[in-house]
C-alpha positions as CSV (number, residue, x, y, z in Angstrom):
1,M,48.6,-45.8,-25.3
2,H,45.3,-44.6,-26.8
3,K,42.6,-43.6,-24.4
4,V,38.8,-43.3,-24.3
5,K,36.6,-40.9,-22.4
6,I,34.9,-42.0,-19.2
7,P,31.2,-41.4,-19.2
8,A,29.9,-38.4,-17.2
9,S,33.5,-37.2,-16.7
10,A,36.2,-35.2,-18.4
11,A,38.7,-38.0,-17.5
12,E,40.0,-40.6,-19.9
13,V,41.1,-44.2,-19.5
14,C,43.7,-46.2,-21.5
15,R,42.1,-48.7,-23.8
16,I,43.9,-51.7,-22.4
17,G,43.1,-52.9,-18.9
18,L,44.5,-55.7,-16.8
19,G,42.2,-58.6,-16.0
20,G,43.0,-59.6,-12.5
21,G,41.9,-63.2,-12.5
22,G,45.5,-64.3,-12.9
23,L,46.8,-62.3,-10.0
24,I,46.4,-65.2,-7.7
25,G,48.9,-64.4,-5.0
26,G,49.9,-67.1,-2.5
27,A,52.7,-69.3,-3.8
28,S,52.5,-67.4,-7.1
29,L,52.8,-64.0,-5.6
30,R,56.1,-63.3,-7.3
31,E,54.7,-64.2,-10.6
32,S,51.6,-62.0,-10.1
33,I,53.8,-59.1,-9.1
34,A,55.8,-59.5,-12.3
35,V,52.7,-59.6,-14.4
36,F,51.4,-56.4,-12.7
37,E,54.7,-54.6,-13.2
38,A,54.8,-55.6,-16.9
39,A,51.3,-54.2,-17.3
40,Y,52.3,-51.0,-15.6
41,E,55.4,-50.6,-17.8
42,A,53.1,-51.2,-20.9
43,G,51.0,-48.2,-19.8
44,I,48.1,-50.1,-18.3
45,R,46.3,-48.3,-15.5
46,Y,42.9,-49.9,-15.5
47,V,42.8,-53.0,-13.2
48,D,39.7,-55.3,-13.0
49,V,39.3,-57.6,-10.0
50,A,36.5,-59.3,-8.1
51,P,35.9,-61.3,-4.9
52,L,35.5,-64.3,-7.1
53,Y,39.1,-64.1,-8.1
54,G,40.2,-65.2,-4.7
55,L,43.3,-63.2,-3.5
56,A,43.5,-60.8,-6.5
57,E,42.1,-57.8,-4.6
58,N,44.8,-58.4,-1.9
59,V,47.5,-58.5,-4.5
60,V,46.3,-55.4,-6.2
61,G,45.8,-53.5,-3.0
62,D,49.3,-54.1,-1.8
63,L,50.7,-53.0,-5.2
64,V,48.7,-49.8,-5.8
65,H,47.9,-48.3,-2.4
66,S,50.9,-45.9,-2.4
67,H,50.0,-44.7,-5.9
68,R,46.2,-45.0,-5.8
69,D,45.5,-41.9,-7.9
70,D,47.5,-43.4,-10.8
71,F,45.0,-46.3,-11.2
72,I,41.4,-46.9,-12.1
73,L,40.2,-49.9,-10.0
74,A,37.2,-51.9,-10.9
75,T,35.7,-54.6,-8.6
76,K,32.4,-56.5,-8.4
77,V,29.6,-57.5,-6.1
78,G,27.1,-60.4,-6.3
79,I,29.4,-63.4,-6.2
80,A,31.1,-64.2,-2.9
81,R,34.7,-64.8,-2.4
82,P,35.4,-68.6,-2.6
83,K,35.4,-70.3,0.7
84,L,38.9,-71.6,-0.2
85,P,40.3,-68.7,-2.2
86,G,43.8,-70.3,-2.5
87,L,42.3,-73.5,-3.9
88,F,40.1,-71.6,-6.3
89,S,43.1,-69.6,-7.6
90,L,45.1,-72.8,-8.0
91,V,42.3,-74.3,-10.1
92,R,42.3,-71.2,-12.3
93,K,46.0,-71.4,-12.8
94,T,46.1,-75.1,-13.5
95,L,43.4,-74.8,-16.1
96,R,45.0,-72.2,-18.2
97,P,47.4,-74.4,-20.4
98,V,44.5,-76.7,-21.3
99,A,42.0,-73.9,-21.7
100,L,44.1,-72.2,-24.4
101,R,43.4,-75.2,-26.6
102,L,40.0,-76.2,-25.2
103,P,38.1,-73.2,-24.0
104,A,35.0,-75.3,-23.5
105,V,36.9,-77.4,-21.0
106,K,37.8,-74.2,-19.1
107,Q,34.2,-73.0,-19.0
108,F,33.1,-76.4,-17.6
109,A,35.9,-76.6,-15.0
110,L,35.5,-73.0,-13.9
111,R,31.8,-73.7,-13.3
112,Q,32.8,-76.5,-11.1
113,A,35.3,-74.3,-9.3
114,Q,32.8,-71.6,-8.9
115,A,30.7,-74.0,-6.9
116,L,33.1,-73.0,-4.1
117,A,31.5,-69.6,-4.2
118,T,28.0,-68.4,-3.7
119,T,26.3,-66.4,-6.5
120,G,23.3,-64.0,-6.7
121,L,24.2,-62.0,-3.6
122,F,22.4,-58.8,-4.5
123,R,20.5,-57.9,-1.3
124,P,21.5,-54.4,-0.1
125,D,23.2,-55.7,3.0
126,Q,25.1,-58.3,0.9
127,V,26.4,-55.8,-1.6
128,R,27.4,-53.3,1.1
129,S,29.3,-56.0,3.0
130,S,31.0,-57.2,-0.2
131,L,32.1,-53.7,-1.2
132,E,33.4,-52.8,2.3
133,D,35.5,-56.0,2.3
134,S,36.8,-55.2,-1.2
135,L,37.8,-51.7,-0.1
136,R,39.8,-53.2,2.9
137,R,41.6,-55.6,0.7
138,L,42.3,-53.0,-2.0
139,K,43.5,-50.6,0.7
140,T,41.5,-47.8,-0.8
141,E,38.6,-45.6,0.3
142,W,36.8,-45.8,-3.1
143,V,36.7,-47.9,-6.3
144,D,36.4,-46.2,-9.6
145,V,34.0,-48.9,-11.0
146,L,31.7,-51.2,-9.2
147,L,30.1,-53.9,-11.4
148,L,27.2,-56.2,-10.6
149,H,28.7,-59.6,-11.2
150,E,26.4,-61.8,-13.4
151,P,23.1,-60.2,-12.4
152,T,19.7,-61.3,-13.6
153,T,16.8,-59.0,-14.3
154,G,15.2,-60.3,-11.1
155,D,18.2,-59.0,-9.1
156,M,17.7,-55.4,-10.2
157,T,15.3,-54.5,-7.4
158,P,14.6,-50.9,-6.3
159,E,16.3,-51.7,-3.0
160,L,19.5,-52.8,-4.7
161,L,19.5,-49.7,-7.0
162,G,18.9,-47.4,-4.1
163,E,21.9,-48.9,-2.2
164,L,24.1,-48.6,-5.3
165,D,23.1,-44.9,-5.6
166,R,24.1,-44.5,-1.9
167,F,27.5,-45.9,-2.7
168,V,28.0,-43.2,-5.3
169,S,26.7,-40.4,-3.2
170,S,28.9,-41.4,-0.3
171,G,32.0,-41.4,-2.5
172,M,32.7,-45.1,-2.1
173,V,32.0,-45.7,-5.8
174,R,32.4,-43.4,-8.8
175,L,30.8,-45.5,-11.6
176,L,28.4,-48.4,-11.7
177,G,27.8,-51.1,-14.2
178,T,27.5,-54.8,-14.9
179,G,30.0,-57.5,-15.6
180,T,29.4,-60.9,-17.2
181,Q,31.0,-63.8,-19.0
182,E,28.2,-63.7,-21.5
183,S,28.2,-61.9,-24.8
184,A,26.7,-58.4,-25.2
185,E,23.5,-59.8,-26.6
186,H,22.9,-61.8,-23.4
187,S,24.0,-59.3,-20.9
188,I,22.2,-56.8,-18.7
189,R,23.0,-53.1,-19.1
190,Y,22.9,-50.8,-16.2
191,G,24.9,-47.7,-15.2
192,D,27.9,-46.2,-16.9
193,V,30.0,-49.3,-17.5
194,W,29.1,-52.3,-19.6
195,Q,31.5,-55.2,-19.3
196,H,31.0,-58.4,-21.3
197,R,32.6,-61.1,-23.4
198,Y,33.9,-60.5,-26.9
199,A,34.7,-63.6,-28.9
200,P,35.5,-63.2,-32.6
201,G,32.2,-62.9,-34.5
202,D,30.1,-61.8,-31.5
203,A,27.6,-59.1,-32.3
204,L,28.3,-55.8,-30.7
205,P,25.1,-53.8,-30.2
206,A,25.6,-50.0,-30.6
207,N,27.0,-48.3,-27.5
208,N,26.9,-44.6,-27.3
209,L,26.5,-44.0,-23.6
210,E,28.4,-46.5,-21.4
211,L,32.1,-47.3,-21.2
212,R,32.3,-50.7,-22.9
213,V,34.8,-53.1,-21.4
214,V,35.4,-56.4,-23.2
215,H,37.3,-59.5,-22.4
216,G,37.8,-63.1,-23.7
217,V,39.1,-62.4,-27.2
218,L,42.3,-64.2,-26.5
219,R,40.7,-67.1,-24.7
220,Y,38.2,-67.8,-27.6
221,G,40.3,-66.4,-30.5
222,L,43.6,-68.1,-30.1
223,P,42.3,-71.7,-30.9
224,L,40.3,-70.3,-33.8
225,L,43.3,-68.4,-35.2
226,Q,45.6,-71.4,-34.9
227,T,43.1,-73.6,-36.7
228,A,42.5,-71.1,-39.5
229,I,46.2,-70.6,-40.2
230,A,46.6,-74.4,-40.4
231,T,43.7,-74.8,-42.8
232,R,43.8,-71.5,-44.8
233,S,47.5,-70.6,-45.3
234,A,46.9,-68.7,-48.5
235,T,44.4,-66.4,-46.8
236,A,46.7,-66.0,-43.8
237,S,49.5,-64.9,-46.2
238,A,47.1,-62.4,-47.9
239,L,46.1,-61.0,-44.5
240,S,49.7,-60.7,-43.5
241,S,50.5,-58.6,-46.5
242,R,47.4,-56.4,-46.2
243,Y,47.6,-55.6,-42.5
244,G,51.3,-55.8,-41.6
245,Y,51.0,-58.6,-39.1
246,D,52.8,-62.0,-39.7
247,F,49.8,-64.3,-39.1
248,F,52.3,-67.2,-39.1
249,D,54.2,-65.8,-36.1
250,S,52.6,-67.2,-32.9
251,E,54.0,-64.3,-30.9
252,A,51.9,-61.9,-32.9
253,H,48.7,-63.7,-32.4
254,P,47.7,-62.0,-29.1
255,A,48.1,-58.6,-30.7
256,I,46.2,-59.6,-33.9
257,L,43.3,-60.5,-31.7
258,A,43.6,-57.6,-29.3
259,T,43.6,-55.3,-32.3
260,L,40.5,-57.1,-33.6
261,A,38.6,-56.6,-30.3
262,L,39.6,-52.9,-30.0
263,A,38.6,-52.2,-33.6
264,A,35.2,-53.9,-33.2
265,D,34.3,-50.9,-31.0
266,P,36.9,-48.1,-31.2
267,R,35.4,-46.6,-28.0
268,S,36.0,-49.7,-25.9
269,V,38.5,-50.9,-23.3
270,L,40.0,-54.4,-23.7
271,L,41.0,-56.5,-20.7
272,V,44.1,-58.7,-21.2
273,S,45.4,-61.3,-18.8
274,S,48.3,-63.6,-18.7
275,R,50.5,-65.5,-16.2
276,H,53.5,-64.5,-18.2
277,A,54.8,-61.0,-17.8
278,A,56.6,-60.8,-21.1
279,R,53.4,-61.7,-23.0
280,I,51.5,-58.7,-21.6
281,G,54.2,-56.2,-22.7
282,R,54.6,-57.9,-26.1
283,C,50.9,-57.9,-26.8
284,V,50.4,-54.2,-26.0
285,A,53.5,-53.2,-27.9
286,Q,52.4,-55.0,-31.1
287,I,48.8,-53.6,-31.2
288,N,48.2,-51.6,-34.4
289,W,46.6,-48.5,-32.9
290,S,45.6,-47.1,-36.3
291,I,43.4,-50.2,-36.9
292,A,42.3,-50.3,-33.3
293,C,41.0,-46.8,-33.6
294,G,38.8,-47.6,-36.6
295,D,41.0,-46.3,-39.4
296,T,40.9,-49.7,-41.3
297,P,37.3,-50.8,-40.9
298,D,37.6,-53.9,-43.2
299,Y,40.1,-55.5,-40.7
300,V,37.3,-56.6,-38.4
301,D,35.2,-58.2,-41.2
302,N,38.2,-59.9,-42.9
303,V,39.7,-61.3,-39.7
304,V,36.4,-62.5,-38.3
305,A,35.6,-64.2,-41.7
306,F,39.1,-65.8,-41.6
307,L,38.4,-67.1,-38.1
308,S,34.9,-68.3,-38.6
309,S,34.1,-72.0,-38.7
310,E,32.2,-71.5,-42.0
311,S,35.3,-70.1,-43.7
312,A,37.5,-72.8,-42.2
313,A,35.1,-75.5,-43.3
314,G,35.1,-74.2,-46.9
315,A,38.9,-73.9,-47.2
């Protein structure tokens, strides 16, 4: 798998990471383990979790603690673990089939589920308590990446930044950054890692310093791709011939979109997530790394145009 350099380091990280929101544990522990193992077999070593994801940190900690140095672990502070993490994880799992067709429904329902958790916890004592709890659950002495989870500008106080610097100097954290469900245009940049949403057509401001980590391209892109194929079959045929993907093959759709997100910024890392182990491996195996590394720059423009509502409306 292709890699990208980590800021302020000679180390590199693979360009596909595993989004841990689906590693819900509990009654679905066997399913979560299968997904994690499929990701590992596909070459994924970057794993992103958060207290908000319920039991995900526990699942990952049990799976990686004996091979800690093989992985780059990212977690977050600022949003508390849900009071009923099992219930929250169940809500996330139940929503997924609907959300693939109706992403707006998912966003609404997740906002309701997140009412089970408390947000905006950025006081120094709160972030320290959160990090220490995450380290216990992850069974590790450090995390490679610590992200401020959905911060506002008002949260970025000198006291908070001083505490974050102490995490780094103590060795508990190696890289700092921010993570959000918002697009790059509406996100706060801080530290060495910039994690945000990428939906097809989102603007990607230039990024020459941080490690950009993107997510959401499958969530938002799959419904657009299915609609575009149904309404613009001639264009889908032309794209299939030009780029080597069969746009009419639903099993190729995740890789088509993953390649799009990677090519939009050839220095980025893309988080993928699924409840189905086979889909993780298939998506990674089908990524066109030549395109993903920027060798075919018109791919992004042409696929985004194909997916856009304006193009679909004019078909």
